C-alpha positions in Angstrom: 0.0 0.0 0.0 1.3 3.4 -1.0 1.3 6.4 1.4 0.0 8.5 -1.5 -3.3 6.6 -1.5 -4.0 6.9 2.2 -6.2 9.9 2.9 -4.8 10.2 6.4 -1.3 11.1 5.1 -0.5 14.3 3.3 2.7 15.5 1.8 3.5 19.2 2.1 6.6 21.1 1.1 7.6 24.4 2.6 7.9 27.4 0.3 11.6 27.9 -0.7 13.1 31.3 0.0 15.1 32.3 -3.1 16.9 35.1 -1.1 17.4 32.9 2.0 20.8 31.7 3.2 22.4 35.2 3.1 21.8 35.8 -0.6 19.8 39.0 0.0 22.6 40.4 2.1 25.2 39.5 -0.6 23.1 41.2 -3.3 22.7 44.3 -1.2 26.4 44.5 -0.6 27.2 44.0 -4.3 24.8 46.8 -5.2 26.3 49.2 -2.7 29.8 48.8 -4.2 31.3 51.9 -6.0 31.8 49.9 -9.2 28.4 48.2 -9.2 26.8 47.7 -12.6 23.6 49.8 -13.0 21.3 49.1 -15.9 19.5 52.2 -16.9 18.0 53.5 -20.1 19.2 57.1 -19.5 21.7 57.4 -22.4 20.3 55.2 -25.2 21.8 57.4 -27.9 25.4 56.7 -26.7 24.7 53.0 -26.5 23.2 53.1 -30.0 26.3 55.0 -31.3 28.6 52.4 -29.8 26.8 49.5 -31.4 26.5 51.2 -34.7 30.3 51.6 -34.7 30.7 47.9 -33.8 28.4 46.9 -36.7 30.4 49.1 -39.1 33.6 47.4 -38.0 32.1 43.9 -38.4 31.0 44.9 -42.0 34.6 45.8 -42.8 35.8 42.3 -41.7 33.5 39.9 -43.5 35.9 37.0 -43.0 34.9 37.0 -39.3 31.2 36.6 -39.9 29.2 34.8 -42.6 25.8 36.4 -41.7 24.8 39.8 -42.9 24.7 42.3 -40.0 22.2 45.1 -40.1 21.2 44.7 -43.8 18.0 42.7 -43.4 
C-alpha cells in the first residue's frame, strides 16, 4: 500500500526562499559597491552609437562573420 493513496497522510513542502541563506545580504552588498553595474536607459543614444560603430567594424571584416549584419 502506498502512502499516497492513504487519505490520512498528506505530503507538504515548505515554500523555498530564493533570497534565503544570506543571498539577500550578498546582493545588497554588491549593489552598494562603488563599481556596481547599474542598468538604466538614461543614455540610449550613446549605446546606439557604440553598437553602430561595432556593426560598421564587423561589416569591414566579413571573414569574421558569414551572416549579414544590419542589412535585413
